[in-house]
All heavy atoms as a GROMACS GRO file, in nm:
protein
  613
    1MET      N    1  10.110  11.463  11.540
    1MET     CA    2  10.224  11.466  11.449
    1MET      C    3  10.264  11.322  11.414
    1MET      O    4  10.255  11.232  11.494
    1MET     CB    5  10.340  11.541  11.514
    1MET     CG    6  10.458  11.550  11.424
    1MET     SD    7  10.558  11.692  11.466
    1MET     CE    8  10.694  11.660  11.362
    2MET      N    9  10.312  11.304  11.295
    2MET     CA   10  10.350  11.174  11.244
    2MET      C   11  10.490  11.138  11.292
    2MET      O   12  10.580  11.220  11.284
    2MET     CB   13  10.345  11.181  11.091
    2MET     CG   14  10.371  11.053  11.019
    2MET     SD   15  10.356  11.070  10.841
    2MET     CE   16  10.180  11.055  10.821
    3ASN      N   17  10.507  11.015  11.340
    3ASN     CA   18  10.641  10.976  11.382
    3ASN      C   19  10.724  10.934  11.260
    3ASN      O   20  10.673  10.924  11.149
    3ASN     CB   21  10.636  10.866  11.490
    3ASN     CG   22  10.585  10.733  11.438
    3ASN    OD1   23  10.609  10.696  11.322
    3ASN    ND2   24  10.516  10.660  11.522
    4GLU      N   25  10.850  10.910  11.283
    4GLU     CA   26  10.942  10.883  11.173
    4GLU      C   27  10.905  10.756  11.096
    4GLU      O   28  10.911  10.753  10.973
    4GLU     CB   29  11.086  10.871  11.227
    4GLU     CG   30  11.189  10.862  11.117
    4GLU     CD   31  11.332  10.866  11.171
    4GLU    OE1   32  11.352  10.914  11.283
    4GLU    OE2   33  11.420  10.821  11.098
    5ALA      N   34  10.863  10.651  11.166
    5ALA     CA   35  10.827  10.525  11.100
    5ALA      C   36  10.704  10.544  11.012
    5ALA      O   37  10.699  10.492  10.899
    5ALA     CB   38  10.803  10.417  11.203
    6GLU      N   39  10.606  10.620  11.061
    6GLU     CA   40  10.486  10.647  10.981
    6GLU      C   41  10.520  10.730  10.857
    6GLU      O   42  10.467  10.705  10.748
    6GLU     CB   43  10.381  10.720  11.065
    6GLU     CG   44  10.319  10.636  11.174
    6GLU     CD   45  10.231  10.717  11.267
    6GLU    OE1   46  10.260  10.836  11.291
    6GLU    OE2   47  10.135  10.658  11.317
    7PHE      N   48  10.609  10.826  10.874
    7PHE     CA   49  10.652  10.908  10.761
    7PHE      C   50  10.723  10.822  10.657
    7PHE      O   51  10.697  10.835  10.537
    7PHE     CB   52  10.744  11.021  10.810
    7PHE     CG   53  10.790  11.112  10.700
    7PHE    CD1   54  10.706  11.210  10.649
    7PHE    CD2   55  10.918  11.100  10.647
    7PHE    CE1   56  10.749  11.294  10.548
    7PHE    CE2   57  10.961  11.184  10.546
    7PHE     CZ   58  10.876  11.281  10.496
    8GLU      N   59  10.810  10.733  10.701
    8GLU     CA   60  10.880  10.645  10.609
    8GLU      C   61  10.784  10.551  10.538
    8GLU      O   62  10.800  10.523  10.419
    8GLU     CB   63  10.988  10.566  10.682
    8GLU     CG   64  11.106  10.652  10.723
    8GLU     CD   65  11.210  10.576  10.806
    8GLU    OE1   66  11.191  10.456  10.832
    8GLU    OE2   67  11.309  10.640  10.845
    9ASP      N   68  10.683  10.501  10.610
    9ASP     CA   69  10.581  10.416  10.547
    9ASP      C   70  10.505  10.493  10.439
    9ASP      O   71  10.478  10.439  10.332
    9ASP     CB   72  10.483  10.363  10.651
    9ASP     CG   73  10.542  10.254  10.738
    9ASP    OD1   74  10.648  10.198  10.703
    9ASP    OD2   75  10.481  10.224  10.843
   10LEU      N   76  10.470  10.618  10.468
   10LEU     CA   77  10.400  10.701  10.371
   10LEU      C   78  10.487  10.725  10.249
   10LEU      O   79  10.441  10.713  10.135
   10LEU     CB   80  10.359  10.834  10.435
   10LEU     CG   81  10.286  10.934  10.346
   10LEU    CD1   82  10.156  10.876  10.293
   10LEU    CD2   83  10.258  11.063  10.424
   11GLU      N   84  10.613  10.754  10.272
   11GLU     CA   85  10.707  10.777  10.161
   11GLU      C   86  10.720  10.651  10.076
   11GLU      O   87  10.716  10.657   9.953
   11GLU     CB   88  10.842  10.818  10.216
   11GLU     CG   89  10.945  10.849  10.109
   11GLU     CD   90  11.077  10.894  10.168
   11GLU    OE1   91  11.116  10.845  10.276
   11GLU    OE2   92  11.142  10.979  10.105
   12LEU      N   93  10.733  10.537  10.139
   12LEU     CA   94  10.745  10.410  10.067
   12LEU      C   95  10.618  10.381   9.988
   12LEU      O   96  10.625  10.336   9.873
   12LEU     CB   97  10.774  10.296  10.164
   12LEU     CG   98  10.789  10.157  10.102
   12LEU    CD1   99  10.905  10.154  10.002
   12LEU    CD2  100  10.810  10.053  10.210
   13HIS      N  101  10.503  10.410  10.045
   13HIS     CA  102  10.376  10.388   9.976
   13HIS      C  103  10.367  10.475   9.850
   13HIS      O  104  10.326  10.426   9.744
   13HIS     CB  105  10.259  10.415  10.070
   13HIS     CG  106  10.128  10.368  10.019
   13HIS    ND1  107  10.097  10.236  10.001
   13HIS    CD2  108  10.018  10.438   9.980
   13HIS    CE1  109   9.974  10.225   9.954
   13HIS    NE2  110   9.924  10.346   9.940
   14VAL      N  111  10.406  10.600   9.862
   14VAL     CA  112  10.404  10.692   9.747
   14VAL      C  113  10.498  10.641   9.637
   14VAL      O  114  10.462  10.638   9.519
   14VAL     CB  115  10.441  10.836   9.790
   14VAL    CG1  116  10.468  10.926   9.670
   14VAL    CG2  117  10.331  10.894   9.877
   15LEU      N  118  10.617  10.599   9.676
   15LEU     CA  119  10.713  10.549   9.578
   15LEU      C  120  10.665  10.420   9.512
   15LEU      O  121  10.683  10.401   9.391
   15LEU     CB  122  10.849  10.527   9.644
   15LEU     CG  123  10.921  10.653   9.691
   15LEU    CD1  124  11.046  10.617   9.771
   15LEU    CD2  125  10.958  10.741   9.573
   16THR      N  126  10.603  10.333   9.590
   16THR     CA  127  10.550  10.208   9.536
   16THR      C  128  10.439  10.234   9.435
   16THR      O  129  10.436  10.175   9.327
   16THR     CB  130  10.498  10.117   9.650
   16THR    OG1  131  10.605  10.090   9.739
   16THR    CG2  132  10.443   9.987   9.596
   17LEU      N  133  10.349  10.325   9.469
   17LEU     CA  134  10.242  10.361   9.376
   17LEU      C  135  10.299  10.419   9.247
   17LEU      O  136  10.254  10.385   9.137
   17LEU     CB  137  10.145  10.459   9.441
   17LEU     CG  138  10.050  10.402   9.546
   17LEU    CD1  139   9.978  10.515   9.620
   17LEU    CD2  140   9.951  10.306   9.485
   18ALA      N  141  10.396  10.507   9.260
   18ALA     CA  142  10.458  10.567   9.141
   18ALA      C  143  10.522  10.460   9.054
   18ALA      O  144  10.510  10.464   8.930
   18ALA     CB  145  10.562  10.670   9.184
   19PHE      N  146  10.587  10.362   9.114
   19PHE     CA  147  10.650  10.253   9.040
   19PHE      C  148  10.545  10.170   8.967
   19PHE      O  149  10.561  10.136   8.849
   19PHE     CB  150  10.731  10.165   9.137
   19PHE     CG  151  10.799  10.049   9.071
   19PHE    CD1  152  10.915  10.067   8.998
   19PHE    CD2  153  10.747   9.922   9.083
   19PHE    CE1  154  10.978   9.960   8.937
   19PHE    CE2  155  10.808   9.814   9.023
   19PHE     CZ  156  10.924   9.834   8.949
   20GLN      N  157  10.436  10.138   9.035
   20GLN     CA  158  10.329  10.058   8.974
   20GLN      C  159  10.265  10.133   8.858
   20GLN      O  160  10.239  10.075   8.751
   20GLN     CB  161  10.224  10.022   9.078
   20GLN     CG  162  10.272   9.923   9.182
   20GLN     CD  163  10.172   9.903   9.294
   20GLN    OE1  164  10.096   9.993   9.329
   20GLN    NE2  165  10.172   9.784   9.352
   21ILE      N  166  10.240  10.261   8.877
   21ILE     CA  167  10.179  10.342   8.772
   21ILE      C  168  10.270  10.349   8.651
   21ILE      O  169  10.226  10.332   8.537
   21ILE     CB  170  10.146  10.484   8.825
   21ILE    CG1  171  10.030  10.476   8.924
   21ILE    CG2  172  10.115  10.580   8.712
   21ILE    CD1  173  10.008  10.603   9.004
   22ASN      N  174  10.398  10.371   8.675
   22ASN     CA  175  10.494  10.379   8.566
   22ASN      C  176  10.498  10.248   8.487
   22ASN      O  177  10.502  10.249   8.364
   22ASN     CB  178  10.633  10.413   8.619
   22ASN     CG  179  10.731  10.444   8.510
   22ASN    OD1  180  10.696  10.503   8.408
   22ASN    ND2  181  10.856  10.405   8.530
   23GLY      N  182  10.496  10.136   8.558
   23GLY     CA  183  10.498  10.006   8.490
   23GLY      C  184  10.376   9.984   8.403
   23GLY      O  185  10.386   9.934   8.291
   24LEU      N  186  10.259  10.023   8.452
   24LEU     CA  187  10.137  10.008   8.374
   24LEU      C  188  10.133  10.105   8.256
   24LEU      O  189  10.086  10.069   8.148
   24LEU     CB  190  10.014  10.027   8.463
   24LEU     CG  191   9.982   9.913   8.558
   24LEU    CD1  192   9.870   9.953   8.654
   24LEU    CD2  193   9.943   9.787   8.482
   25LYS      N  194  10.182  10.225   8.275
   25LYS     CA  195  10.180  10.323   8.167
   25LYS      C  196  10.273  10.284   8.052
   25LYS      O  197  10.248  10.318   7.938
   25LYS     CB  198  10.217  10.463   8.219
   25LYS     CG  199  10.103  10.530   8.290
   25LYS     CD  200  10.137  10.673   8.324
   25LYS     CE  201  10.015  10.744   8.378
   25LYS     NZ  202  10.044  10.884   8.408
   26GLN      N  203  10.379  10.211   8.083
   26GLN     CA  204  10.473  10.170   7.978
   26GLN      C  205  10.408  10.071   7.881
   26GLN      O  206  10.447  10.063   7.766
   26GLN     CB  207  10.599  10.110   8.039
   26GLN     CG  208  10.688  10.214   8.101
   26GLN     CD  209  10.814  10.154   8.161
   26GLN    OE1  210  10.835  10.034   8.161
   26GLN    NE2  211  10.900  10.240   8.214
   27LYS      N  212  10.311   9.996   7.928
   27LYS     CA  213  10.242   9.901   7.840
   27LYS      C  214  10.095   9.937   7.826
   27LYS      O  215  10.010   9.851   7.812
   27LYS     CB  216  10.260   9.759   7.891
   27LYS     CG  217  10.223   9.735   8.034
   27LYS     CD  218  10.252   9.591   8.074
   27LYS     CE  219  10.222   9.574   8.222
   27LYS     NZ  220  10.250   9.440   8.268
   28LYS      N  221  10.067  10.066   7.824
   28LYS     CA  222   9.929  10.116   7.824
   28LYS      C  223   9.848  10.066   7.704
   28LYS      O  224   9.730  10.036   7.717
   28LYS     CB  225   9.929  10.268   7.829
   28LYS     CG  226   9.795  10.327   7.865
   28LYS     CD  227   9.806  10.475   7.894
   28LYS     CE  228   9.673  10.526   7.947
   28LYS     NZ  229   9.682  10.661   7.995
   29SER      N  230   9.909  10.055   7.590
   29SER     CA  231   9.835  10.015   7.470
   29SER      C  232   9.786   9.870   7.478
   29SER      O  233   9.690   9.834   7.412
   29SER     CB  234   9.919  10.036   7.345
   29SER     OG  235  10.035   9.954   7.352
   30SER      N  236   9.851   9.788   7.558
   30SER     CA  237   9.812   9.647   7.567
   30SER      C  238   9.739   9.612   7.697
   30SER      O  239   9.725   9.495   7.730
   30SER     CB  240   9.936   9.559   7.551
   30SER     OG  241  10.026   9.581   7.658
   31LEU      N  242   9.692   9.713   7.769
   31LEU     CA  243   9.624   9.688   7.896
   31LEU      C  244   9.482   9.637   7.874
   31LEU      O  245   9.413   9.681   7.783
   31LEU     CB  246   9.618   9.816   7.980
   31LEU     CG  247   9.748   9.874   8.031
   31LEU    CD1  248   9.721  10.001   8.111
   31LEU    CD2  249   9.823   9.774   8.117
   32THR      N  250   9.440   9.548   7.960
   32THR     CA  251   9.301   9.502   7.959
   32THR      C  252   9.215   9.607   8.027
   32THR      O  253   9.266   9.701   8.090
   32THR     CB  254   9.286   9.368   8.034
   32THR    OG1  255   9.318   9.390   8.173
   32THR    CG2  256   9.376   9.261   7.977
   33ARG      N  257   9.085   9.591   8.017
   33ARG     CA  258   8.993   9.684   8.081
   33ARG      C  259   9.016   9.688   8.232
   33ARG      O  260   9.016   9.794   8.293
   33ARG     CB  261   8.849   9.643   8.051
   33ARG     CG  262   8.746   9.734   8.115
   33ARG     CD  263   8.605   9.697   8.078
   33ARG     NE  264   8.586   9.723   7.936
   33ARG     CZ  265   8.508   9.650   7.857
   33ARG    NH1  266   8.444   9.546   7.903
   33ARG    NH2  267   8.495   9.681   7.730
   34GLU      N  268   9.039   9.571   8.292
   34GLU     CA  269   9.063   9.563   8.436
   34GLU      C  270   9.193   9.635   8.475
   34GLU      O  271   9.200   9.703   8.577
   34GLU     CB  272   9.067   9.418   8.483
   34GLU     CG  273   8.934   9.346   8.475
   34GLU     CD  274   8.902   9.293   8.336
   34GLU    OE1  275   8.993   9.285   8.250
   34GLU    OE2  276   8.784   9.261   8.312
   35GLN      N  277   9.296   9.618   8.392
   35GLN     CA  278   9.423   9.684   8.419
   35GLN      C  279   9.410   9.836   8.406
   35GLN      O  280   9.470   9.911   8.483
   35GLN     CB  281   9.532   9.631   8.327
   35GLN     CG  282   9.574   9.490   8.360
   35GLN     CD  283   9.668   9.432   8.256
   35GLN    OE1  284   9.652   9.454   8.136
   35GLN    NE2  285   9.768   9.357   8.302
   36ARG      N  286   9.332   9.881   8.308
   36ARG     CA  287   9.309  10.026   8.294
   36ARG      C  288   9.235  10.081   8.415
   36ARG      O  289   9.266  10.190   8.463
   36ARG     CB  290   9.232  10.055   8.166
   36ARG     CG  291   9.315  10.043   8.042
   36ARG     CD  292   9.244  10.096   7.919
   36ARG     NE  293   9.325  10.071   7.803
   36ARG     CZ  294   9.290   9.993   7.701
   36ARG    NH1  295   9.172   9.934   7.701
   36ARG    NH2  296   9.372   9.974   7.600
   37ALA      N  297   9.137  10.004   8.464
   37ALA     CA  298   9.063  10.047   8.583
   37ALA      C  299   9.158  10.052   8.703
   37ALA      O  300   9.153  10.146   8.784
   37ALA     CB  301   8.947   9.952   8.610
   38SER      N  302   9.247   9.953   8.714
   38SER     CA  303   9.345   9.952   8.822
   38SER      C  304   9.439  10.072   8.812
   38SER      O  305   9.473  10.133   8.913
   38SER     CB  306   9.427   9.823   8.819
   38SER     OG  307   9.346   9.713   8.851
   39LEU      N  308   9.479  10.104   8.691
   39LEU     CA  309   9.567  10.220   8.670
   39LEU      C  310   9.499  10.348   8.717
   39LEU      O  311   9.561  10.430   8.785
   39LEU     CB  312   9.606  10.231   8.522
   39LEU     CG  313   9.691  10.351   8.482
   39LEU    CD1  314   9.822  10.354   8.560
   39LEU    CD2  315   9.717  10.350   8.332
   40GLU      N  316   9.372  10.364   8.685
   40GLU     CA  317   9.300  10.484   8.729
   40GLU      C  318   9.292  10.491   8.881
   40GLU      O  319   9.312  10.598   8.940
   40GLU     CB  320   9.160  10.485   8.669
   40GLU     CG  321   9.158  10.514   8.520
   40GLU     CD  322   9.018  10.509   8.461
   40GLU    OE1  323   8.919  10.512   8.540
   40GLU    OE2  324   9.006  10.502   8.339
   41ILE      N  325   9.266  10.378   8.944
   41ILE     CA  326   9.259  10.375   9.091
   41ILE      C  327   9.395  10.405   9.151
   41ILE      O  328   9.407  10.482   9.247
   41ILE     CB  329   9.205  10.238   9.139
   41ILE    CG1  330   9.059  10.223   9.098
   41ILE    CG2  331   9.223  10.222   9.289
   41ILE    CD1  332   9.004  10.084   9.115
   42LEU      N  333   9.500  10.346   9.094
   42LEU     CA  334   9.635  10.372   9.143
   42LEU      C  335   9.670  10.519   9.130
   42LEU      O  336   9.732  10.578   9.220
   42LEU     CB  337   9.738  10.287   9.067
   42LEU     CG  338   9.742  10.139   9.100
   42LEU    CD1  339   9.835  10.066   9.002
   42LEU    CD2  340   9.788  10.115   9.242
   43GLU      N  341   9.633  10.582   9.019
   43GLU     CA  342   9.662  10.724   8.999
   43GLU      C  343   9.587  10.810   9.100
   43GLU      O  344   9.643  10.907   9.152
   43GLU     CB  345   9.629  10.765   8.856
   43GLU     CG  346   9.728  10.709   8.755
   43GLU     CD  347   9.692  10.740   8.611
   43GLU    OE1  348   9.571  10.745   8.579
   43GLU    OE2  349   9.784  10.757   8.531
   44GLU      N  350   9.462  10.774   9.131
   44GLU     CA  351   9.387  10.849   9.231
   44GLU      C  352   9.451  10.832   9.369
   44GLU      O  353   9.466  10.929   9.444
   44GLU     CB  354   9.242  10.801   9.236
   44GLU     CG  355   9.162  10.840   9.114
   44GLU     CD  356   9.025  10.773   9.111
   44GLU    OE1  357   8.988  10.704   9.208
   44GLU    OE2  358   8.956  10.789   9.009
   45ASP      N  359   9.487  10.710   9.403
   45ASP     CA  360   9.555  10.683   9.530
   45ASP      C  361   9.686  10.760   9.538
   45ASP      O  362   9.720  10.817   9.642
   45ASP     CB  363   9.582  10.534   9.549
   45ASP     CG  364   9.458  10.454   9.584
   45ASP    OD1  365   9.351  10.515   9.609
   45ASP    OD2  366   9.468  10.330   9.587
   46TYR      N  367   9.760  10.760   9.428
   46TYR     CA  368   9.889  10.829   9.425
   46TYR      C  369   9.869  10.977   9.454
   46TYR      O  370   9.944  11.036   9.534
   46TYR     CB  371   9.957  10.809   9.289
   46TYR     CG  372  10.084  10.889   9.275
   46TYR    CD1  373  10.202  10.846   9.335
   46TYR    CD2  374  10.085  11.009   9.205
   46TYR    CE1  375  10.319  10.921   9.324
   46TYR    CE2  376  10.201  11.084   9.194
   46TYR     CZ  377  10.317  11.040   9.254
   46TYR     OH  378  10.432  11.114   9.244
   47GLN      N  379   9.772  11.039   9.388
   47GLN     CA  380   9.748  11.182   9.410
   47GLN      C  381   9.715  11.210   9.556
   47GLN      O  382   9.765  11.307   9.614
   47GLN     CB  383   9.634  11.233   9.320
   47GLN     CG  384   9.670  11.234   9.174
   47GLN     CD  385   9.791  11.320   9.142
   47GLN    OE1  386   9.810  11.427   9.199
   47GLN    NE2  387   9.876  11.272   9.053
   48TYR      N  388   9.633  11.125   9.616
   48TYR     CA  389   9.595  11.143   9.756
   48TYR      C  390   9.716  11.131   9.848
   48TYR      O  391   9.744  11.219   9.930
   48TYR     CB  392   9.488  11.040   9.795
   48TYR     CG  393   9.459  11.037   9.942
   48TYR    CD1  394   9.383  11.138  10.002
   48TYR    CD2  395   9.509  10.937  10.024
   48TYR    CE1  396   9.357  11.137  10.138
   48TYR    CE2  397   9.483  10.935  10.160
   48TYR     CZ  398   9.408  11.035  10.216
   48TYR     OH  399   9.384  11.034  10.351
   49TYR      N  400   9.790  11.020   9.835
   49TYR     CA  401   9.903  10.997   9.924
   49TYR      C  402  10.019  11.092   9.897
   49TYR      O  403  10.092  11.131   9.988
   49TYR     CB  404   9.950  10.851   9.918
   49TYR     CG  405   9.852  10.759   9.986
   49TYR    CD1  406   9.768  10.676   9.913
   49TYR    CD2  407   9.842  10.756  10.125
   49TYR    CE1  408   9.677  10.592   9.975
   49TYR    CE2  409   9.750  10.674  10.188
   49TYR     CZ  410   9.669  10.592  10.114
   49TYR     OH  411   9.579  10.511  10.177
   50LYS      N  412  10.036  11.131   9.772
   50LYS     CA  413  10.142  11.226   9.737
   50LYS      C  414  10.113  11.362   9.801
   50LYS      O  415  10.203  11.428   9.852
   50LYS     CB  416  10.154  11.241   9.586
   50LYS     CG  417  10.259  11.340   9.538
   50LYS     CD  418  10.398  11.290   9.560
   50LYS     CE  419  10.499  11.372   9.483
   50LYS     NZ  420  10.576  11.462   9.564
   51SER      N  421   9.987  11.404   9.802
   51SER     CA  422   9.954  11.532   9.864
   51SER      C  423   9.975  11.525  10.016
   51SER      O  424  10.025  11.620  10.076
   51SER     CB  425   9.811  11.575   9.831
   51SER     OG  426   9.718  11.490   9.891
   52ARG      N  427   9.941  11.413  10.078
   52ARG     CA  428   9.967  11.395  10.222
   52ARG      C  429  10.117  11.399  10.248
   52ARG      O  430  10.162  11.462  10.344
   52ARG     CB  431   9.911  11.261  10.270
   52ARG     CG  432   9.762  11.261  10.290
   52ARG     CD  433   9.712  11.137  10.357
   52ARG     NE  434   9.768  11.124  10.491
   52ARG     CZ  435   9.784  11.009  10.554
   52ARG    NH1  436   9.749  10.896  10.497
   52ARG    NH2  437   9.835  11.004  10.675
   53TYR      N  438  10.194  11.332  10.164
   53TYR     CA  439  10.339  11.329  10.180
   53TYR      C  440  10.396  11.470  10.166
   53TYR      O  441  10.478  11.512  10.247
   53TYR     CB  442  10.400  11.235  10.077
   53TYR     CG  443  10.550  11.236  10.076
   53TYR    CD1  444  10.623  11.169  10.174
   53TYR    CD2  445  10.621  11.304   9.977
   53TYR    CE1  446  10.761  11.171  10.174
   53TYR    CE2  447  10.759  11.306   9.977
   53TYR     CZ  448  10.828  11.239  10.076
   53TYR     OH  449  10.965  11.241  10.075
   54ASP      N  450  10.352  11.542  10.065
   54ASP     CA  451  10.402  11.679  10.043
   54ASP      C  452  10.370  11.769  10.162
   54ASP      O  453  10.452  11.853  10.201
   54ASP     CB  454  10.343  11.738   9.915
   54ASP     CG  455  10.400  11.674   9.790
   54ASP    OD1  456  10.506  11.607   9.798
   54ASP    OD2  457  10.337  11.688   9.682
   55GLN      N  458  10.251  11.753  10.221
   55GLN     CA  459  10.215  11.832  10.338
   55GLN      C  460  10.308  11.801  10.455
   55GLN      O  461  10.351  11.891  10.527
   55GLN     CB  462  10.070  11.804  10.379
   55GLN     CG  463   9.968  11.860  10.284
   55GLN     CD  464   9.827  11.813  10.318
   55GLN    OE1  465   9.805  11.738  10.411
   55GLN    NE2  466   9.731  11.859  10.240
   56LYS      N  467  10.340  11.673  10.475
   56LYS     CA  468  10.428  11.634  10.585
   56LYS      C  469  10.569  11.686  10.562
   56LYS      O  470  10.636  11.730  10.656
   56LYS     CB  471  10.431  11.482  10.603
   56LYS     CG  472  10.297  11.422  10.635
   56LYS     CD  473  10.241  11.476  10.764
   56LYS     CE  474  10.103  11.419  10.791
   56LYS     NZ  475  10.036  11.481  10.903
   57VAL      N  476  10.614  11.684  10.438
   57VAL     CA  477  10.748  11.736  10.406
   57VAL      C  478  10.753  11.885  10.436
   57VAL      O  479  10.851  11.933  10.493
   57VAL     CB  480  10.784  11.708  10.258
   57VAL    CG1  481  10.908  11.786  10.215
   57VAL    CG2  482  10.808  11.558  10.237
   58LYS      N  483  10.648  11.959  10.403
   58LYS     CA  484  10.646  12.103  10.433
   58LYS      C  485  10.652  12.128  10.582
   58LYS      O  486  10.721  12.220  10.627
   58LYS     CB  487  10.519  12.166  10.374
   58LYS     CG  488  10.525  12.185  10.226
   58LYS     CD  489  10.400  12.251  10.175
   58LYS     CE  490  10.402  12.258  10.023
   58LYS     NZ  491  10.280  12.317   9.969
   59LYS      N  492  10.582  12.046  10.661
   59LYS     CA  493  10.587  12.061  10.806
   59LYS      C  494  10.727  12.035  10.860
   59LYS      O  495  10.776  12.104  10.948
   59LYS     CB  496  10.486  11.968  10.874
   59LYS     CG  497  10.345  12.014  10.861
   59LYS     CD  498  10.250  11.921  10.935
   59LYS     CE  499  10.108  11.967  10.918
   59LYS     NZ  500  10.013  11.878  10.987
   60VAL      N  501  10.792  11.933  10.806
   60VAL     CA  502  10.928  11.899  10.849
   60VAL      C  503  11.023  12.011  10.810
   60VAL      O  504  11.109  12.050  10.889
   60VAL     CB  505  10.974  11.764  10.789
   60VAL    CG1  506  11.122  11.742  10.811
   60VAL    CG2  507  10.892  11.650  10.848
   61GLU      N  508  11.007  12.064  10.690
   61GLU     CA  509  11.095  12.172  10.644
   61GLU      C  510  11.081  12.296  10.733
   61GLU      O  511  11.178  12.369  10.753
   61GLU     CB  512  11.064  12.208  10.498
   61GLU     CG  513  11.113  12.104  10.400
   61GLU     CD  514  11.073  12.135  10.257
   61GLU    OE1  515  10.986  12.221  10.234
   61GLU    OE2  516  11.128  12.069  10.167
   62LYS      N  517  10.963  12.319  10.786
   62LYS     CA  518  10.943  12.436  10.874
   62LYS      C  519  11.013  12.418  11.007
   62LYS      O  520  11.055  12.514  11.069
   62LYS     CB  521  10.794  12.459  10.897
   62LYS     CG  522  10.721  12.514  10.778
   62LYS     CD  523  10.575  12.536  10.808
   62LYS     CE  524  10.502  12.588  10.685
   62LYS     NZ  525  10.358  12.605  10.711
   63THR      N  526  11.024  12.293  11.053
   63THR     CA  527  11.085  12.269  11.183
   63THR      C  528  11.236  12.250  11.176
   63THR      O  529  11.305  12.265  11.276
   63THR     CB  530  11.023  12.145  11.252
   63THR    OG1  531  11.044  12.031  11.170
   63THR    CG2  532  10.875  12.164  11.276
   64VAL      N  533  11.288  12.216  11.060
   64VAL     CA  534  11.432  12.195  11.042
   64VAL      C  535  11.491  12.322  10.981
   64VAL      O  536  11.442  12.370  10.879
   64VAL     CB  537  11.459  12.074  10.949
   64VAL    CG1  538  11.607  12.059  10.921
   64VAL    CG2  539  11.401  11.948  11.009
   65PRO      N  540  11.596  12.376  11.041
   65PRO     CA  541  11.656  12.497  10.983
   65PRO      C  542  11.710  12.468  10.843
   65PRO      O  543  11.758  12.359  10.814
   65PRO     CB  544  11.770  12.530  11.078
   65PRO     CG  545  11.777  12.422  11.178
   65PRO     CD  546  11.663  12.330  11.159
   66ASN      N  547  11.697  12.567  10.757
   66ASN     CA  548  11.742  12.552  10.618
   66ASN      C  549  11.892  12.527  10.608
   66ASN      O  550  11.938  12.449  10.528
   66ASN     CB  551  11.705  12.674  10.536
   66ASN     CG  552  11.557  12.684  10.512
   66ASN    OD1  553  11.485  12.586  10.528
   66ASN    ND2  554  11.509  12.802  10.477
   67GLU      N  555  11.967  12.598  10.692
   67GLU     CA  556  12.112  12.585  10.683
   67GLU      C  557  12.169  12.593  10.823
   67GLU      O  558  12.138  12.684  10.898
   67GLU     CB  559  12.168  12.699  10.596
   67GLU     CG  560  12.315  12.689  10.571
   67GLU     CD  561  12.364  12.799  10.482
   67GLU    OE1  562  12.295  12.833  10.385
   67GLU    OE2  563  12.472  12.853  10.510
   68ALA      N  564  12.248  12.497  10.858
   68ALA     CA  565  12.311  12.497  10.990
   68ALA      C  566  12.457  12.536  10.974
   68ALA      O  567  12.529  12.479  10.893
   68ALA     CB  568  12.300  12.361  11.054
   69ASN      N  569  12.498  12.634  11.050
   69ASN     CA  570  12.637  12.675  11.049
   69ASN      C  571  12.712  12.604  11.160
   69ASN      O  572  12.653  12.554  11.254
   69ASN     CB  573  12.646  12.828  11.068
   69ASN     CG  574  12.591  12.902  10.950
   69ASN    OD1  575  12.608  12.860  10.836
   69ASN    ND2  576  12.522  13.011  10.976
   70PHE      N  577  12.842  12.604  11.151
   70PHE     CA  578  12.925  12.533  11.249
   70PHE      C  579  12.896  12.580  11.392
   70PHE      O  580  12.886  12.501  11.483
   70PHE     CB  581  13.072  12.551  11.214
   70PHE     CG  582  13.164  12.480  11.311
   70PHE    CD1  583  13.176  12.343  11.307
   70PHE    CD2  584  13.234  12.550  11.406
   70PHE    CE1  585  13.259  12.277  11.395
   70PHE    CE2  586  13.319  12.486  11.494
   70PHE     CZ  587  13.330  12.348  11.488
   71GLY      N  588  12.877  12.708  11.411
   71GLY     CA  589  12.856  12.762  11.544
   71GLY      C  590  12.714  12.747  11.595
   71GLY      O  591  12.686  12.776  11.710
   72ASP      N  592  12.622  12.699  11.510
   72ASP     CA  593  12.481  12.689  11.550
   72ASP      C  594  12.454  12.578  11.648
   72ASP      O  595  12.358  12.582  11.721
   72ASP     CB  596  12.391  12.668  11.427
   72ASP     CG  597  12.384  12.792  11.340
   72ASP    OD1  598  12.424  12.900  11.387
   72ASP    OD2  599  12.337  12.780  11.226
   73TRP      N  600  12.538  12.481  11.655
   73TRP     CA  601  12.511  12.369  11.746
   73TRP      C  602  12.585  12.391  11.870
   73TRP      O  603  12.568  12.353  11.975
   73TRP     CB  604  12.544  12.234  11.683
   73TRP     CG  605  12.685  12.221  11.635
   73TRP    CD1  606  12.737  12.266  11.520
   73TRP    CD2  607  12.792  12.159  11.705
   73TRP    NE1  608  12.869  12.237  11.512
   73TRP    CE2  609  12.907  12.169  11.625
   73TRP    CE3  610  12.804  12.094  11.828
   73TRP    CZ2  611  13.028  12.118  11.663
   73TRP    CZ3  612  12.926  12.044  11.864
   73TRP    CH2  613  13.038  12.056  11.783
   0.00000   0.00000   0.00000
């Protein structure tokens, strides 16, 4: 199981990739060939890490109760 620090690192990595992709897509018409290749690699990395992140979130959601009532603790 992934510890909290590893989960936060994964979340930060996913957000960083999304930010980089968004920045490149905003200037897509003026990208060089190398930048377009980088964008494709970033998008592939994003899909991979985003799916890992989503899987971890589902595992956490299964272990954390959906709603805690006052008397539950």
